[in-house]
C-alpha positions as CSV (number, residue, x, y, z in Angstrom):
1,X,94.6,128.7,90.7
2,X,96.1,131.2,88.3
3,X,98.6,128.7,87.0
4,X,95.8,126.2,86.4
5,X,93.8,128.8,84.5
6,X,96.8,129.7,82.4
7,X,97.5,126.1,81.6
8,X,93.9,125.5,80.4
9,X,93.9,128.7,78.4
10,X,97.2,127.7,76.7
11,X,96.2,124.1,76.0
12,X,92.7,125.2,74.7
13,X,94.3,127.7,72.3
14,X,96.9,125.2,71.2
15,X,94.3,122.5,70.5
16,X,92.2,125.0,68.6
17,X,95.1,126.0,66.4
18,X,96.2,122.3,65.8
19,X,92.7,121.3,64.9
20,X,92.4,124.3,62.5
21,X,95.7,123.4,60.9
22,X,94.6,119.8,60.5
23,X,91.5,121.1,58.7
24,X,93.7,123.2,56.5
25,X,95.8,120.1,55.7
26,X,92.6,118.1,54.9
27,X,91.5,120.8,52.4
28,X,94.9,120.7,50.7
29,X,94.9,116.9,50.6
30,X,98.2,116.7,52.6
31,X,99.5,114.5,55.4
32,X,97.2,114.9,58.4
33,X,97.7,115.2,62.1
34,X,96.8,111.8,63.6
35,X,93.5,111.5,65.5
36,X,95.3,110.1,68.5
37,X,97.3,113.3,68.8
38,X,94.1,115.3,68.8
39,X,92.5,113.0,71.4
40,X,95.6,113.2,73.6
41,X,95.7,117.0,73.6
42,X,91.9,117.1,74.3
43,X,92.3,114.6,77.1
44,X,94.9,116.7,78.8
45,X,92.7,119.8,78.9
46,X,92.2,120.9,75.3
47,X,88.7,119.5,74.8
48,X,87.1,123.0,74.7
49,X,89.5,124.1,72.0
50,X,88.8,120.9,70.0
51,X,85.1,121.4,70.4
52,X,85.3,125.0,69.2
53,X,87.4,124.0,66.3
54,X,85.0,121.2,65.3
55,X,82.1,123.7,65.4
56,X,83.8,126.6,63.7
57,X,85.7,124.8,61.0
58,X,83.2,121.9,60.7
59,X,86.2,119.6,61.3
60,X,85.6,115.9,61.9
61,X,81.9,116.5,62.5
62,X,80.8,113.9,59.9
63,X,83.0,111.2,61.3
64,X,80.9,109.4,63.9
65,X,83.8,107.4,65.4
66,X,85.7,110.6,66.1
67,X,82.6,112.2,67.7
68,X,82.0,109.2,69.9
69,X,85.6,109.0,71.2
70,X,85.7,112.8,71.7
71,X,82.3,112.6,73.5
72,X,83.7,110.0,75.9
73,X,86.7,112.3,76.7
74,X,84.4,115.3,77.2
75,X,82.0,113.4,79.5
76,X,84.9,112.0,81.5
77,X,86.2,115.5,82.0
78,X,82.8,116.9,83.0
79,X,82.4,114.1,85.6
80,X,85.9,114.7,87.0
81,X,85.2,118.5,87.3
82,X,81.9,117.8,89.0
83,X,83.5,115.4,91.5
84,X,86.3,117.8,92.2
85,X,83.8,120.7,92.8
86,X,81.7,118.7,95.1
87,X,84.8,117.6,97.0
88,X,84.3,113.9,96.3
89,X,87.8,113.5,94.9
């Protein structure tokens, strides 16, 4: 359980930093981190970090397609956690 907690802590922090860096690149009009990279990291456990970065940095909050795709990932993760906690998977 400690290893799992450490994994989620690291991936959450990593995702937060990457999304913050992407926002920095956006402000500087530089080459950006692809959205698929952000989605992949969020899918593998960094969704909380991406959500915090979106709220704190106001990053990608006006892009509805990004929010919908991220919402699907977040809902999927919530359902999986619920199913795991109720011992259905």
